[in-house]
N, C-alpha and C positions, 0 to 999 in steps of 0.2 A: 235868607239861606242860611247866614250865620248862626240864626239862632235855632231854625230847622235843625240843625246839627246838633246844639249845642244840647238840644230836645229830646234826639232818637231816642237816648234810657229812657227819657220818662214814658215817650210813647209809646214805646218799646213794651214797657211795663204794664202799663195802663192795655193795650190790647191783648199782650199774652194773657195778661190775667182774665179779658173777658173769654179771652180764648178757651183759656183754662176751666177758669169756672164752669162754662156752656160742656164743654168736654167731662169734666168732672160730673155735672148735673144727667147729661147724657150717656156715661159712659165709655165715653172716645177719647182718645188720646188729643184731638184737635188739631194734626200736624196738616191736616185737609184743608180746613180752614186758615192755618197759617200762613200755605205758598203764597192762596192768592192778597193776602195782607205782604207779605213780604215786597209781594211783586207792583203789588197799586200804591200801596203808604207808602213804602220805604224804600221805591224806585230800584232792587234789587236784577237784574239780569238773572233773566231764568233760570242759567245752568247756577249763578250765586245765589238765588232765592232758593232752592234742589241741597244744596251742599248746607248751609245755614241749615233748612229746615231740620237736614238728617240730624245736625249735630246736636240741634236742640230734641230732636228726637228720640235721643241715647240718653241724655242726663232725663227726659222725662219719664222714659218706663223704666228706667234703672231704677229709681226712684218710686214709680207704681209699683214696681215687683216686689222689692223691700216691704213698699209700706202692706201692698196684701199678702206676704208672709204669716202675718199675723191671724189672720182668718183662715186661709188655705197653707197649713201648713209645708213645710219641704216634702216631707215624705211622701207626701198626698202628689206629691208632683214629679218624685223621681220616680213612682212607679207610671207613670206614664211616660217611659222613655222611649217606648215603642214609637209609640204617636210622634214624637218629638223629632224623632231620629230619621222617621218617611218621611215629612215635609222636610225638614231642615235637608237633608238630601236634592230635594229639589230645588228651596229657597237659595239657595247659598250658589247653586250654576247660576239660577234666574236676575239672582242680585249684583253675582260679580260681571255677567256679559252687559245686565242690562244700563250697569253703570259704565262701562268701556263703551257702548255704544250711545249712550245718551251727551258723553264726553265728544263724539264726534262729531255728532248730528248738528248742521247749521239752527240758530235758533229759532226762525220761524216753522223748522219741521218740530224742533221739541214744544216749543208751544203749541202748535196741532195735537201731538201724542197726549202734552199734558192736559188737554180740552178733552181730548177722551177716557182719558182714565178719570179726571173727576168727575166726570157726565156718569160713567158706568158707576166710580162710589155712591153717589149721591142715587142712583138708582138701587145701587144694593141697599143704601139706607133706608129708603122707603119701600122697597122690597123687605127687610127684614121688620118691620112696624107692621106693615099691611099685612104680608102673607102671612107672616111668625113662623118665621126662616129657622129660628131657632126651636126645631123642632125636637123634644128628647125622650122620641120612640125606642130607642133603641139604636145600632150603629144598621146606615141607611144599605150599607153593603158589607157581609160575614168578613173575619179578617182571612186573609188569605193575598197571593199575589194579586187577585184583579187589582182588592183594596189598598196593596201599596204600590202598581201602578198607576191608579189615580190619586191615590196620595202625592205621588212622586210631580205630576201630570200640576194638582194644585199648588202643590210649592213652588213650580216656576213661578207660576204664574201670578204669587202673592208676592215670591223673592223680586217680579221685573217692576210687578207695580211699586211697591218700598222703596225700590233702590230709583225709583225716576220719580215719583215724588217727592221721596225721604219722607217717608212715613212711615211707622210701624206696621202696617195690616190690620186690625186687629178686626177691622171691618169684615175685612175677607177668611181673618183665620178663625174666628168664634163659630161663624157658622158652617165652616169646613168642620172643626171638630167636634159640635154635639151630630150635625146633619151624617159625615163619612164615619165619626169611631163613635157617637153615642155618648157624649162624656159629658156629664153636668156645667150645667152653662157657666156656675160660679169659678168650677175648678177650669174651664175651659180658656175664662177670663184668663186667670195665671199662667194659665202653659200660653197661650200667645202668647203672652209677653215673653215668655222665657225661649220662643222659637224669636220671635222679632229680633230681642236684643244679637244675639250673634249673626244674625240677614243682616241687621241693618250696620252688625261692625265690619262686615265684609264689604258691603257697599262704601261703604264710607274709608275704607281704605284704599279700595279702587278711584275714589276722585282725591285721594292725596297727590296723582299722578297731574290732576289739571291746573291750571295756572289759577283758575279761580278760585282752589283752593282758599288763595289768600283772604276773601272774603272775609272767615272767621278772625283772621286778625285784624282787618279793616276795622272790620265794623263790633270788634271784642267789647264794648259800652252798651250798643245793641244788643248782642247774644245776651250779657251779664243782665241786663233789663228786661228781653221779653222771658227770659230761664225762671226768674225771681218772679214777675210776672204770671208766669204760666203754673210755676207750682203751687204758688197762696194761691190763684182762680182753682184750681185743680181741689185743693184741700177745700178751698170754701165750697165748691161746688158739689164735694160727698158728702158736706155738712147741712146742704139745705134741699138734699132731693126729699126728703120729709116733708115739704113747705111748700115745694112748686112741682107741678105734674109734668115729670117730661113727656109725657106721649105725642103731644100737640109741638112742643122742641124738636125732636127727630125730621116732621117734616118741614117745619120753618125753617128749617139750620139745611138741610136737602136740596130744599128751594133755594135757597139762598149760595149755597154750593151751586147747585143750576145757571146760576148767573153770575156772578161771577168767574165757574170754567169757559159761561160764551164770552166773557168783555175777555179773558186768555185769548181764544180764539179769534174774536177781532182782530185784538194785536197780530196774532200772526200774521190775520190776514192781510192787514196794515203793511206790516215787515214786509212781506214776500213783493208786494206790487212795488 
């Protein structure tokens, strides 16, 4: 047991590095895959794993946003402020209330909700790849009140998912931005990060009211190791894009996510008995 405790930062570094590399390779932050690892390998309770994942996502997203500014100028990003405001209006509300409910939920119920959300995210990943959901045929809905309402609802859903899983929500934000608003996929990637950051900050601030927030102090060495590994892995993933075709990896990782979600659901079922 002492060996495991001493080596948790090292285990976190390699686990974070692998997830970061795969995420960088296929264009995801990897938070969806960190959550099952935090619960399965490091045995964190669900709420603690969510808070830990949220803190890591803040670091990864901030770094990614700064890194992408070299190819996506800030003025191009700021020019899309109406889209950001539309989605943020819903996502901030969704993140605040979802985090509040998550702190009050019984562990078994929270596990079931995590299972459902991970399942849906895996299906979205498969759908994006198979059905080419990153549509670039212009905005699906013309600018006006209807698009604002749809954007508000989409933001609520995305903010809720981000708060409950501790993720950035890029898998949902990017297709929403490209399909609903007709924004170029590369610009949509940076815009999704810009929207994710304040959304995650709101959820994170809400979680500070939970006793489970102490996990960040208790597992500070694990946090440092896993964060370092994730950032290094993300860089390596970006550098190896030209050597490994990521298309088949998306389906494979979605299947892995489905299996992880199922195991989480089994755990919740066992806890309910």
